[in-house]
C-alpha positions as CSV (number, residue, x, y, z in Angstrom):
1,X,-14.6,20.6,2.2
2,X,-14.0,16.8,2.1
3,X,-12.3,15.3,5.2
4,X,-12.1,11.7,6.3
5,X,-10.8,10.1,9.5
6,X,-9.0,6.9,8.9
7,X,-10.1,5.7,12.3
8,X,-13.7,5.6,11.0
9,X,-12.8,3.8,7.7
10,X,-13.8,0.2,7.0
11,X,-10.8,-2.1,7.1
12,X,-10.5,-5.0,4.7
13,X,-7.8,-7.4,3.6
14,X,-6.4,-6.7,0.2
15,X,-5.4,-9.4,-2.3
16,X,-1.8,-9.1,-1.2
17,X,-2.8,-9.8,2.4
18,X,-2.2,-6.3,3.8
19,X,-4.9,-4.7,6.0
20,X,-6.2,-1.6,4.2
21,X,-8.5,1.3,4.9
22,X,-9.2,3.4,1.8
23,X,-9.0,7.1,2.5
24,X,-9.7,8.6,-1.0
25,X,-10.6,6.8,-4.2
26,X,-12.1,8.8,-7.1
27,X,-13.4,5.5,-8.6
28,X,-15.8,5.3,-5.6
29,X,-16.3,9.0,-4.8
30,X,-16.7,12.2,-6.8
31,X,-13.2,13.6,-6.5
32,X,-11.2,15.8,-8.9
33,X,-8.0,13.7,-9.1
34,X,-7.1,10.3,-10.5
35,X,-5.0,8.8,-7.6
36,X,-6.2,6.8,-4.6
37,X,-4.9,7.0,-1.1
38,X,-5.1,4.2,1.5
39,X,-3.7,3.4,5.0
40,X,-2.1,0.0,5.1
41,X,-0.8,-2.3,7.9
42,X,1.3,-5.5,7.9
43,X,1.4,-7.4,11.2
44,X,4.7,-8.0,13.1
45,X,6.9,-10.5,11.3
46,X,4.3,-10.7,8.4
47,X,4.6,-10.0,4.7
48,X,2.4,-9.2,1.8
49,X,2.1,-11.6,-1.1
50,X,4.1,-10.9,-4.2
51,X,1.9,-8.9,-6.6
52,X,1.9,-6.3,-9.3
53,X,-0.3,-3.5,-10.3
54,X,-0.9,-1.8,-13.6
55,X,-0.7,1.5,-11.7
56,X,2.3,3.2,-10.1
57,X,2.5,3.3,-6.3
58,X,4.2,5.3,-3.6
59,X,4.5,3.9,-0.1
60,X,5.1,6.4,2.7
61,X,6.2,4.6,5.9
62,X,4.6,5.9,9.1
63,X,5.8,3.4,11.7
64,X,7.6,0.1,12.0
65,X,10.4,-1.4,10.1
66,X,10.6,-3.7,7.1
67,X,12.1,-4.6,3.8
68,X,10.7,-3.6,0.5
69,X,11.1,-5.9,-2.5
70,X,10.7,-4.5,-6.0
71,X,11.6,-7.0,-8.8
72,X,15.2,-8.1,-7.9
73,X,15.9,-5.2,-5.5
74,X,15.3,-5.0,-1.8
75,X,15.9,-2.2,0.7
76,X,15.3,-1.5,4.4
77,X,12.4,0.8,5.1
78,X,11.2,2.7,8.2
79,X,9.4,5.9,9.3
80,X,9.8,8.8,7.0
81,X,11.0,6.8,4.0
82,X,9.0,6.9,0.7
83,X,9.2,4.2,-1.9
84,X,8.3,4.5,-5.6
85,X,7.0,1.3,-7.2
86,X,6.7,1.4,-11.0
87,X,3.7,0.0,-12.9
88,X,4.0,-3.7,-13.5
89,X,6.8,-4.3,-11.0
90,X,6.8,-7.5,-8.9
91,X,6.6,-6.2,-5.3
92,X,6.0,-7.2,-1.7
93,X,6.9,-5.8,1.7
94,X,8.1,-7.7,4.8
95,X,7.6,-6.5,8.3
96,X,10.9,-7.2,10.0
97,X,10.0,-5.6,13.3
98,X,8.2,-6.6,16.4
99,X,5.3,-4.1,16.0
100,X,3.0,-3.2,13.1
101,X,4.3,-1.8,9.9
102,X,2.0,1.1,8.9
103,X,2.2,3.1,5.7
104,X,0.2,5.2,3.3
105,X,-0.3,3.9,-0.3
106,X,-0.7,6.4,-3.1
107,X,-1.8,4.7,-6.3
108,X,-2.0,6.4,-9.7
109,X,-4.3,5.9,-11.5
110,X,-6.6,4.9,-8.6
111,X,-6.5,1.4,-7.2
112,X,-9.1,-1.1,-8.4
113,X,-9.1,-4.8,-7.5
114,X,-9.0,-5.8,-11.1
115,X,-5.7,-3.9,-11.6
116,X,-3.9,-6.1,-9.1
117,X,-2.3,-9.5,-10.0
118,X,-1.3,-11.8,-7.1
119,X,1.9,-13.7,-8.1
120,X,3.3,-17.0,-6.9
């Protein structure tokens, strides 16, 4: 059995400026799947930097409120909403609330720093 507690994970700032804690990543651990799973946080009134990945992503919003931007589209997000982000899409998320915006990130194939491009 393989169990992790996100509270014990090492936090780091991703290239897009979000605060991440990796939960599962088969690139770094011997796991029998190809996706990665991370916990992410964007501070109140903050935003990630526009970026794109070569992988597809799904964000599952845990708490807070914000606005998701994917290419020319934007949509309000909040707890219980899931967002699909296609590979290569220009994306960023804004925290429009007064508290932290927290969400899970599922990336397939697994996230690697070299697969992320920060955009102007």
